[in-house]
C-alpha positions in Angstrom: 0.1 -0.1 0.0 1.7 3.3 -1.2 1.3 6.4 0.8 0.2 9.8 -0.8 2.9 12.4 -0.7 1.6 15.9 0.5 3.7 17.3 -3.0 1.8 15.4 -6.0 3.5 15.4 -9.2 1.5 18.4 -10.3 2.3 20.8 -7.5 6.2 20.2 -7.9 5.7 20.6 -11.6 3.6 24.0 -11.0 6.6 25.1 -8.4 9.3 24.3 -10.8 7.7 26.1 -13.8 7.1 29.3 -11.2 10.7 29.3 -10.5 11.8 28.7 -13.7 9.5 31.7 -15.0 11.0 33.9 -12.0 14.6 32.9 -13.4 13.8 34.0 -16.6 12.7 37.4 -15.3 15.4 38.0 -13.5 17.5 37.1 -16.2 16.2 39.4 -18.5 15.2 42.5 -16.6 17.9 42.4 -13.7 21.2 40.8 -15.8 20.6 40.8 -19.7 18.8 44.3 -20.5 21.2 46.5 -18.1 23.8 44.8 -19.8 22.7 45.8 -23.1 21.9 49.3 -22.0 25.4 49.8 -20.4 27.0 48.6 -23.1 25.1 50.2 -26.1 22.2 48.5 -27.7 19.9 49.7 -25.4 18.6 52.7 -24.0 21.1 53.2 -20.8 20.0 53.9 -17.3 20.3 57.6 -16.6 19.2 58.1 -13.5 19.6 57.3 -9.5 17.5 58.3 -6.5 19.7 60.0 -3.9 19.5 61.9 -0.6 20.1 65.5 -0.3 23.0 66.7 2.0 21.6 69.2 4.7 18.7 70.7 2.4 15.5 70.7 1.6 15.1 72.6 -1.5 17.2 72.4 -4.6 18.2 75.8 -6.1 18.1 76.3 -9.5 22.0 76.8 -9.6 22.4 73.3 -8.6 22.1 72.6 -12.2 25.0 72.6 -14.3 26.5 71.0 -17.7 25.0 67.6 -18.3 24.1 66.2 -15.0 21.2 67.9 -13.3 19.4 67.3 -9.8 15.8 67.2 -9.6 13.9 66.9 -6.2 13.6 68.0 -2.7 15.4 66.1 0.2 15.1 63.0 -1.6 15.8 63.4 -5.3 17.0 61.9 -8.5 20.3 62.6 -10.0 19.9 62.7 -13.8 22.7 62.1 -15.9 22.0 63.1 -19.6 24.2 60.8 -22.2 25.9 59.1 -20.0 29.0 57.5 -21.1 30.3 54.0 -20.6 32.0 54.2 -17.2 28.6 56.0 -16.1 26.4 53.4 -17.6 28.2 50.6 -15.7 28.3 52.6 -12.4 24.2 53.4 -12.7 23.7 49.3 -13.8 26.4 47.8 -11.6 24.0 47.5 -8.5 21.1 45.9 -10.2 23.0 43.3 -12.1 24.9 42.5 -8.9 21.7 42.3 -6.9 19.9 40.3 -9.7 22.9 37.9 -10.0 22.7 36.8 -6.3 18.5 36.6 -6.5 19.5 34.2 -9.6 21.7 31.8 -7.7 19.0 31.7 -5.0 16.2 31.0 -7.5 18.6 28.2 -9.0 19.1 26.8 -5.5 15.5 26.9 -4.8 14.5 25.2 -8.5 17.1 22.5 -7.7 15.7 22.0 -4.3 11.9 21.7 -6.0 13.2 19.0 -8.2 14.0 16.7 -5.1 10.4 17.1 -4.0 9.6 14.8 -7.3 10.1 11.4 -5.3 9.3 12.9 -1.7 12.7 13.4 -0.6 12.6 16.5 1.5 15.3 15.9 3.4 18.0 15.2 0.8 21.9 15.9 2.4 22.2 18.5 -0.7 19.2 20.7 -0.1 20.9 21.5 3.7 23.8 22.8 1.7 21.6 24.6 -0.7 20.0 26.3 2.1 23.1 27.2 3.7 24.2 29.0 0.3 20.8 30.6 -0.1 20.9 32.2 3.8 24.5 33.4 3.3 23.5 35.0 -0.4 20.5 36.7 1.6 22.8 38.1 3.8 25.2 39.3 1.4 22.3 41.0 -0.4 21.5 42.8 2.6 24.7 43.8 3.8 26.6 44.5 0.8 24.1 45.6 -1.4 23.4 49.3 0.4 27.1 49.8 0.4 27.7 49.1 -3.4 24.8 51.7 -4.2 26.0 54.1 -2.3 29.5 53.6 -3.3 28.7 53.9 -6.8 26.4 57.2 -6.4 29.4 58.9 -4.9 31.6 58.1 -7.7 28.6 59.0 -10.5 28.5 62.5 -8.6 31.9 63.1 -8.0 33.6 66.2 -9.7 29.9 67.5 -11.0 28.1 70.6 -10.2 25.5 68.5 -7.6 28.4 66.5 -6.0 28.3 68.8 -2.7 24.4 68.1 -2.6 24.0 64.7 -2.6 25.1 63.2 0.7 26.4 59.8 1.2 23.4 57.9 2.2 24.1 54.0 3.5 20.6 52.2 5.4 21.1 48.6 6.1 18.0 46.9 7.2 17.9 44.3 9.6 15.2 42.3 7.9 17.7 40.7 5.4 20.0 39.5 8.2 17.0 38.1 10.3 15.8 36.3 7.0 19.1 34.8 6.5 19.6 33.5 9.6 16.3 32.1 9.8 17.0 30.1 6.6 20.2 29.3 8.0 18.6 27.6 11.0 16.1 26.1 8.4 19.5 24.4 6.7 20.4 23.0 10.0 16.9 21.5 10.5 17.3 19.9 7.2 20.9 18.5 8.1 19.7 17.1 11.1 16.6 15.4 9.6 18.9 14.2 6.5 21.2 12.4 9.1 18.2 11.1 11.1 16.9 9.5 8.0 20.4 7.8 7.5 20.7 6.5 10.9 17.2 5.0 10.8 17.8 3.7 7.2 21.0 2.1 8.8 19.0 0.0 11.6 16.8 -1.3 9.3 
């Protein structure tokens, strides 16, 4: 007599297709299109949200040349006809973040494939969860600094440089999520070990 798994074949297939679609969209809009924009075939990114230094209003004199500053307190740097260096600086945070998200999606997709046979506590799933947890931690801790440093490089030497402050905000939420995923990875590791020990006794 066979027992019915919680994850039917259709459920696991739908999960895999959903993750595959998310992987495709992240690759297109997070990596491919920004790279094509930075290298020339597509229209490049030309704006970056910034935090203004010690002001609530931007005077007209803060515009000049090909770089303009629009907004109040929380503003937007607009670069007219950005060169290759500026294009890369504008696209780099999005591309880096998207690559890390793609890594997470690939690992989740591989985990989903192990559900076909009901083998949830596979040893490789514990390792995948650990990698996902560390990737989320990297996203939370190193994503905002990259955005801040590339912004400073973008405005350096321009008329708006003195108005744009160095803004760095690191949220505790990704760190908490990362530790929860790492804890779940430990649960999977112990579950796999317990299953192996049980099978050895049979």
